[in-house]
ChimeraX commands (.cxc) that place a marker at each C-alpha (Angstrom):
marker #1 position -8.47,6.66,-8.72 radius 0.5
marker #1 position -5.32,5.09,-9.94 radius 0.5
marker #1 position -4.71,5.17,-14.27 radius 0.5
marker #1 position -3.00,2.17,-16.00 radius 0.5
marker #1 position -0.37,4.34,-16.00 radius 0.5
marker #1 position -0.02,5.01,-12.74 radius 0.5
marker #1 position 0.14,0.76,-11.80 radius 0.5
marker #1 position 2.71,0.09,-13.85 radius 0.5
marker #1 position 5.06,2.78,-13.13 radius 0.5
marker #1 position 4.31,1.24,-9.48 radius 0.5
marker #1 position 5.40,-2.29,-10.56 radius 0.5
marker #1 position 8.23,-0.56,-12.61 radius 0.5
marker #1 position 9.47,1.50,-8.62 radius 0.5
marker #1 position 8.72,-1.60,-6.82 radius 0.5
marker #1 position 10.92,-3.39,-8.90 radius 0.5
marker #1 position 13.52,-0.82,-9.03 radius 0.5
marker #1 position 13.93,-0.95,-5.56 radius 0.5
marker #1 position 14.21,-3.91,-4.64 radius 0.5
marker #1 position 17.08,-4.05,-7.10 radius 0.5
marker #1 position 15.38,-6.79,-9.80 radius 0.5
marker #1 position 13.93,-5.35,-12.47 radius 0.5
marker #1 position 10.43,-5.89,-14.28 radius 0.5
marker #1 position 10.67,-9.78,-15.35 radius 0.5
marker #1 position 13.28,-10.12,-12.55 radius 0.5
marker #1 position 10.58,-9.24,-9.87 radius 0.5
marker #1 position 7.60,-11.40,-11.51 radius 0.5
marker #1 position 10.20,-13.95,-11.66 radius 0.5
marker #1 position 10.95,-14.07,-7.57 radius 0.5
marker #1 position 7.37,-13.76,-7.15 radius 0.5
marker #1 position 6.86,-17.09,-9.42 radius 0.5
marker #1 position 4.91,-15.38,-11.86 radius 0.5
marker #1 position 5.56,-16.31,-15.38 radius 0.5
marker #1 position 8.57,-13.17,-15.82 radius 0.5
marker #1 position 6.91,-11.79,-19.24 radius 0.5
marker #1 position 4.29,-11.30,-17.03 radius 0.5
marker #1 position 5.68,-7.29,-16.89 radius 0.5
marker #1 position 6.88,-6.96,-20.11 radius 0.5
marker #1 position 6.43,-3.11,-21.74 radius 0.5
marker #1 position 4.99,-5.30,-24.76 radius 0.5
marker #1 position 2.23,-7.06,-22.49 radius 0.5
marker #1 position 1.06,-3.79,-21.08 radius 0.5
marker #1 position -1.58,-3.09,-24.11 radius 0.5
marker #1 position -3.71,-5.72,-26.12 radius 0.5
marker #1 position -3.12,-5.79,-29.87 radius 0.5
marker #1 position -5.97,-3.54,-30.11 radius 0.5
marker #1 position -4.44,-0.99,-28.02 radius 0.5
marker #1 position -6.83,-1.54,-24.93 radius 0.5
marker #1 position -4.70,-1.18,-21.43 radius 0.5
marker #1 position -4.41,-4.29,-19.76 radius 0.5
marker #1 position -4.06,-3.93,-16.52 radius 0.5
marker #1 position -2.06,-6.36,-14.06 radius 0.5
marker #1 position -4.92,-8.60,-11.30 radius 0.5
marker #1 position -4.76,-7.98,-8.12 radius 0.5
marker #1 position -3.18,-11.44,-7.50 radius 0.5
marker #1 position -0.13,-10.78,-9.21 radius 0.5
marker #1 position 0.10,-7.09,-7.23 radius 0.5
marker #1 position -0.03,-9.89,-3.84 radius 0.5
marker #1 position 2.83,-11.59,-4.71 radius 0.5
marker #1 position 4.93,-9.10,-6.03 radius 0.5
marker #1 position 4.10,-7.47,-2.42 radius 0.5
marker #1 position 4.83,-10.30,-0.77 radius 0.5
marker #1 position 7.98,-11.30,-2.31 radius 0.5
marker #1 position 9.03,-7.25,-1.70 radius 0.5
marker #1 position 7.65,-7.41,1.68 radius 0.5
marker #1 position 5.91,-3.87,1.11 radius 0.5
marker #1 position 2.18,-3.02,1.62 radius 0.5
marker #1 position 0.01,-1.72,-0.37 radius 0.5
marker #1 position 0.45,2.07,0.43 radius 0.5
marker #1 position 3.99,1.63,-0.11 radius 0.5
marker #1 position 3.54,0.03,-3.63 radius 0.5
marker #1 position 1.23,2.79,-4.21 radius 0.5
marker #1 position 3.05,6.17,-2.71 radius 0.5
marker #1 position 0.17,6.88,-0.31 radius 0.5
marker #1 position 1.80,8.13,2.94 radius 0.5
marker #1 position -0.88,7.11,5.10 radius 0.5
marker #1 position -2.44,10.38,7.27 radius 0.5
marker #1 position -2.18,9.78,11.04 radius 0.5
marker #1 position -4.87,11.35,13.44 radius 0.5
marker link #1:1,2 radius 0.2
marker link #1:2,3 radius 0.2
marker link #1:3,4 radius 0.2
marker link #1:4,5 radius 0.2
marker link #1:5,6 radius 0.2
marker link #1:6,7 radius 0.2
marker link #1:7,8 radius 0.2
marker link #1:8,9 radius 0.2
marker link #1:9,10 radius 0.2
marker link #1:10,11 radius 0.2
marker link #1:11,12 radius 0.2
marker link #1:12,13 radius 0.2
marker link #1:13,14 radius 0.2
marker link #1:14,15 radius 0.2
marker link #1:15,16 radius 0.2
marker link #1:16,17 radius 0.2
marker link #1:17,18 radius 0.2
marker link #1:18,19 radius 0.2
marker link #1:19,20 radius 0.2
marker link #1:20,21 radius 0.2
marker link #1:21,22 radius 0.2
marker link #1:22,23 radius 0.2
marker link #1:23,24 radius 0.2
marker link #1:24,25 radius 0.2
marker link #1:25,26 radius 0.2
marker link #1:26,27 radius 0.2
marker link #1:27,28 radius 0.2
marker link #1:28,29 radius 0.2
marker link #1:29,30 radius 0.2
marker link #1:30,31 radius 0.2
marker link #1:31,32 radius 0.2
marker link #1:32,33 radius 0.2
marker link #1:33,34 radius 0.2
marker link #1:34,35 radius 0.2
marker link #1:35,36 radius 0.2
marker link #1:36,37 radius 0.2
marker link #1:37,38 radius 0.2
marker link #1:38,39 radius 0.2
marker link #1:39,40 radius 0.2
marker link #1:40,41 radius 0.2
marker link #1:41,42 radius 0.2
marker link #1:42,43 radius 0.2
marker link #1:43,44 radius 0.2
marker link #1:44,45 radius 0.2
marker link #1:45,46 radius 0.2
marker link #1:46,47 radius 0.2
marker link #1:47,48 radius 0.2
marker link #1:48,49 radius 0.2
marker link #1:49,50 radius 0.2
marker link #1:50,51 radius 0.2
marker link #1:51,52 radius 0.2
marker link #1:52,53 radius 0.2
marker link #1:53,54 radius 0.2
marker link #1:54,55 radius 0.2
marker link #1:55,56 radius 0.2
marker link #1:56,57 radius 0.2
marker link #1:57,58 radius 0.2
marker link #1:58,59 radius 0.2
marker link #1:59,60 radius 0.2
marker link #1:60,61 radius 0.2
marker link #1:61,62 radius 0.2
marker link #1:62,63 radius 0.2
marker link #1:63,64 radius 0.2
marker link #1:64,65 radius 0.2
marker link #1:65,66 radius 0.2
marker link #1:66,67 radius 0.2
marker link #1:67,68 radius 0.2
marker link #1:68,69 radius 0.2
marker link #1:69,70 radius 0.2
marker link #1:70,71 radius 0.2
marker link #1:71,72 radius 0.2
marker link #1:72,73 radius 0.2
marker link #1:73,74 radius 0.2
marker link #1:74,75 radius 0.2
marker link #1:75,76 radius 0.2
marker link #1:76,77 radius 0.2
marker link #1:77,78 radius 0.2
view
C-alpha cells in the first residue's frame, strides 16, 4: 500500500525526471495546470486529497512511463 505522501512524491519525481514542474506536467497531460498544486493536496479541513487514476494515467501516457516506474517498483523476475 502506498501513502498519500508517497503518491504525491511520485508525481513530483515523475515531473522532475521529465523536465517539468508539477503544473507543467499537468498541462502537458491535458489537465488543468493547478491539478497537482501542493495547495490542492489537502482539503480546507485537512483531509488528504488523492489524485485520480485518470490523472495518473494521463501523466504516465505523456511521459511514457509505466506504473512500476512511476511508483519506483522494481519488478522481480522468476
